[in-house]
N, C-alpha and C positions, 0 to 999 in steps of 0.2 A: 741646251741654252747656256750661255755664259752667265757668270754671277752678276755681271753688270746689266745684262739684258733682263735677267730675272728681277733684279732690284727695280729697274725702270718700269717693267710690267706691273710689279706689285704696287708701285707708287701710283701708276695710272688706274689700277683697280681700286685702290683706296680713295683716290680723288673722285672717280666715277661713282662709287657707292655713296660717298659723302654728298655729292651733287644731287643724288636722288633721295637724300634723307635716310639712307639705309645704314643702320649701325651694324657693324660686323666686329666680332671679337677677334683677337689675335689668332686663336686656333682656327676660326672659320676662314680667315684670310689665308692661312697656311694651307688649309684643305682646298680652297679654290685655286691657289697657285699650283698645288700638287695635281689637281684635276686637269688644269691646263697642260701641264707637262705630260700627263698620261694621254690626254687627247692627241697631243702632238706626236707622241711616241707610237701609239697604236693606230693612228690614222693611216700610216703607211701600209699597215697590214690589213686593217679592217675596212678602210675607205669609209670612215665615219662621217666625214664632212668634206665638201669641195674646197673649203677654205684651208690653206696650208700655212700661211704666215701667222706667227704667234701674236703679232700686234693686231691683225685683223680678227683672229680668233677671239682675242680679248674683247674687242668692241662688238663684233657681229654676233658672237655667241654668248660669252659670259655676261657682259654688261646688258646686252639685249634681253637675256633670260632673267637677270637680276632685277630688271625693271618691274617684273611681275611679283617680286617678293613682298613688298609693302602692301599692295592690294590683297595678296593672299593672306598675309598676317592679319589684316583687318577682318577678313572673312572668317578666319579661324577664331578670332576673339568673339565675333558675333555668334558663331556656332557654340562656343563654350558658354556664353551667356544664355543662349536659348535652351540649353540642357538637352539638345537633340542627341548628343553622343555621350551621355553620362556613363561613367564606369568603364570607358575604353578610350583608346587614342583615336584621333582622326586619321582616316585613310584616304590617300590620294592616288589616283591612277593617271600616269602620264602616257598618252597614246601616241604611237609612232615616234617613240622617244629618240630613236637613232643613237647618237652618241651621248644621250642623257641630258638633252637640253629641251626644256628647263628642269626636268625631273631631279637631276643631281644637285642643281642649284637650290631647289626647294628642300631637298634632304639635308643639305649643309646648313642652310639659313633658318630652317624651321625644325630643330632637332626633335620636337615633340610630335612631329608629323610622320606617319608611316607611308613611305613612298614606293610604289611599284611602277617600274618603267616597262611597258610592253612594246615589243616590236616583232614583226613577222620574220625578220632576218636574224638567224640564230647567233651569228658572230657579234651582232650589235647587243643582243641580250646578254651574251657572255661577257662583253666588255663592261656592261653595267655591273655584273657580278664581281668582276675583277676590281673595278673602281670601288665597290662597297668594301671589299677586303682591304685594299691598299689604303683607303681613306678612313678605315675603321668606322664605317657608317652602318650600324646595326639596323637602322631604319630605312635602308635602301635595298631594293630587290630588282633583279632583272627577270622578266618573263618573256619566254619565246612562245608567242601565240598570236592568233588573230583576235582582235579585241572583241569581235562579235561572239566568240566562243566562251568568253569569261562570264561567270554567273555570280561571283562574289560581289557584294555591295560595297561601293566606294562613296565617300562623302563628297569628294571633289573629283571630277574627271577633267584633265587638262590636255591641251595640245598646243603645239607651235609649228606653223608651216606644215600641217599634216594633210588636211583635205578641206573641201568646202564645208561650210557649217552644216548644211542639210545632211551630207554624208557622215560627218563626224557624229552628230547626235543620233542618227539612225543606227550606225554601227556600234556605238558605245552604250546604247540605251540599257541593255541588259546588265551593265556593270554599275549603273548609277543607283544609289540608295533612293528608294521610292519616296520616302516621306520628306526628306530635306536636301537631297543631293543637288549639286549645281555643276554646270559645265563652265570651264574657264578656257576660252579659246584665244590664243595670242595671234593677232592679225597685224597687217600693215595698215593700209588705208581703211577707213570705215567701209565695211563690206555690205553696203546697202542691198545689192542684188542678192547676195547670199542670205541675208536676214529675211528678205522678201520671200525666199524660197524655202524657209523653214516649215516643218510640219505644223499643222494648226494647234497641236497640243504641246508645243514648245514655245516659251515666251522669253524674249530678251528683256532682262530687268535692269541692265546697265551696260552702256558702252563707255569704257574708261580709257581716256587718252593717256599715253605714256610718252615720256621724254627719255631718250637714251643718250647719255653724254658721248660725244664724239661721233654720233651716227646721224647723218643728215637725211632722215627718212621718217615717214609717219608710222606710228605704232599705236596699237590699242588692244585692250582686252574686251572681248564680247562675253558678258556673263549671261548665262541662260539657265532656265529651270523648266521642268515639266509643268504643264498647267494642271 
């Protein structure tokens, strides 16, 4: 990307974040821009995303993922107040993370959060590891595995455009902390049919509408927890 293109993209990123009420430091903005460049560079080799144009990547991937950061920060604050994770950091598992969306965004914008991005495709997990080194994100890890084989407990299990809600919760159940864990599923339109198909022992406690600057499409987060 040329210097002028990079400047224009960074300006759009700042404007978009501000429109969502999301405060980003200068180092975080720099990391997000570097991640966009990495995504563009390695997409040719690793086929991380079908979107190729940097402008589209910014809107459809970065801003779309960043829309979930404020809701996540609010949940992390509630977790801290509850004392459920005393004496350790909060752990998040991003399932079917692909090119690290939204996992890498979460790791950049919530530095106190330990983020693991799991994918069944080895080269995608390897890309996350490369991104962690390049962006100096000690709180970011790439895991090459099937989510249903994971047995470590995570406080938040997230996904974006991964699977139906019933499949997501069934496959990732073993990775969710039993006492206080929640699922954060990023969806487009309100997925009423998928919610109706959830197992009886999973409850939706909030469907949060999101607005993504520059994206004329419905977006929401479905928050769930075991009953």
